[in-house]
C-alpha positions as CSV (number, residue, x, y, z in Angstrom):
1,M,-8.4,77.2,112.2
2,S,-7.1,77.6,108.3
3,G,-8.7,79.0,105.2
4,W,-10.0,76.1,103.4
5,A,-11.0,74.7,107.2
6,A,-13.3,77.8,107.5
7,L,-14.7,77.4,104.0
8,L,-15.3,74.2,104.1
9,T,-17.4,74.6,106.9
10,I,-19.2,77.4,106.1
11,A,-20.3,74.8,102.1
12,G,-20.9,71.9,104.9
13,L,-23.5,73.9,106.7
14,A,-25.2,76.4,104.0
15,L,-26.0,72.8,102.4
16,I,-27.0,71.6,105.6
17,T,-29.6,74.4,105.8
18,L,-30.8,74.8,102.3
19,L,-31.5,70.5,102.3
20,T,-33.7,70.9,105.5
21,R,-35.1,74.5,104.7
22,A,-36.3,72.8,101.5
23,F,-37.0,69.5,102.9
24,F,-41.0,70.2,102.6
25,I,-40.5,72.0,99.4
26,L,-38.9,69.0,97.3
27,P,-41.4,66.2,97.1
28,E,-43.6,66.3,94.8
29,R,-46.7,65.5,96.7
30,E,-47.4,65.9,99.9
31,L,-46.0,63.7,102.9
32,P,-48.3,61.4,104.6
33,M,-48.6,62.6,108.2
34,P,-50.5,61.2,110.8
35,A,-53.9,63.8,112.0
36,W,-52.4,63.6,115.6
37,L,-48.8,65.1,114.4
38,R,-50.5,68.1,112.4
39,E,-52.9,68.8,115.3
40,G,-49.7,69.0,117.4
41,L,-47.7,71.2,115.2
42,R,-50.1,74.0,115.5
43,Y,-49.2,73.9,118.9
44,A,-45.4,74.5,117.7
45,P,-45.2,78.2,117.5
46,L,-47.0,79.0,120.8
47,A,-44.4,76.6,122.7
48,A,-41.3,77.8,120.9
49,L,-42.5,81.8,122.1
50,M,-43.5,80.6,125.2
51,A,-39.9,78.6,126.2
52,V,-38.4,82.4,125.4
53,V,-40.6,84.8,126.8
54,A,-41.3,82.4,130.1
55,P,-37.5,82.5,131.5
56,E,-37.9,86.5,130.7
57,V,-40.5,87.2,132.6
58,V,-39.6,85.3,136.2
59,M,-35.9,85.0,136.1
60,T,-33.1,87.4,136.4
61,Q,-28.8,86.6,135.3
62,G,-29.9,82.9,135.8
63,R,-31.7,82.9,139.0
64,L,-35.6,83.1,139.5
65,I,-36.8,86.5,140.6
66,D,-36.9,86.6,144.5
67,T,-39.2,90.0,145.0
68,W,-42.6,91.0,144.2
69,Q,-41.6,94.5,142.7
70,D,-40.3,93.2,139.3
71,P,-42.4,95.6,137.0
72,R,-42.2,92.6,134.1
73,L,-44.4,90.0,136.2
74,F,-47.0,93.2,136.3
75,A,-46.6,94.2,132.4
76,A,-47.0,90.4,131.5
77,A,-50.1,90.4,133.9
78,A,-51.5,93.1,132.4
79,G,-50.9,91.9,128.7
80,A,-52.3,89.1,129.2
81,A,-55.1,90.1,130.5
82,W,-55.4,92.6,127.4
83,F,-54.9,89.6,125.0
84,F,-58.1,87.9,126.8
85,W,-60.4,91.2,127.3
86,R,-59.6,92.2,123.6
87,R,-58.3,88.9,121.4
88,G,-55.5,91.8,120.0
89,I,-51.3,91.3,119.1
90,L,-51.3,94.6,118.9
91,G,-52.8,95.8,122.0
92,T,-51.5,93.3,124.5
93,I,-47.8,94.8,123.2
94,V,-48.5,98.4,123.8
95,V,-50.5,97.4,127.3
96,G,-47.4,95.8,128.5
97,S,-44.6,97.9,127.1
98,L,-46.8,100.5,129.1
99,V,-47.2,99.4,132.4
100,M,-43.6,97.9,132.2
101,V,-42.1,101.3,131.5
102,G,-44.4,103.5,133.8
103,L,-43.5,101.3,136.9
104,R,-39.9,101.8,135.9
105,V,-40.0,105.2,135.5
106,G,-43.3,105.9,137.7
107,L,-41.7,103.5,140.7
108,G,-38.3,103.1,140.2
109,W,-38.6,99.5,140.2
């Protein structure tokens, strides 16, 4: 790719990024949105998080895990249990991490 082509590509990507990020800021008044869409968008961050976390928990190198002796399963279960018990994000992360490190170091999983 030549220097001009690279510069044109970077400028185009910057323009597209600016327009898509500013799409909701540019209008002077709030964009009309149906109630069902507004309600559905409340779950978008959770869906994105699950799309990232779930494959990491149940897959290794592109394949489903084939043993129950995987510390990620127990760490995810412990973190979920903590969250449903205490409703705290920090505790969920700490408990899940402690269980995972404990199983890896303690049992060598």
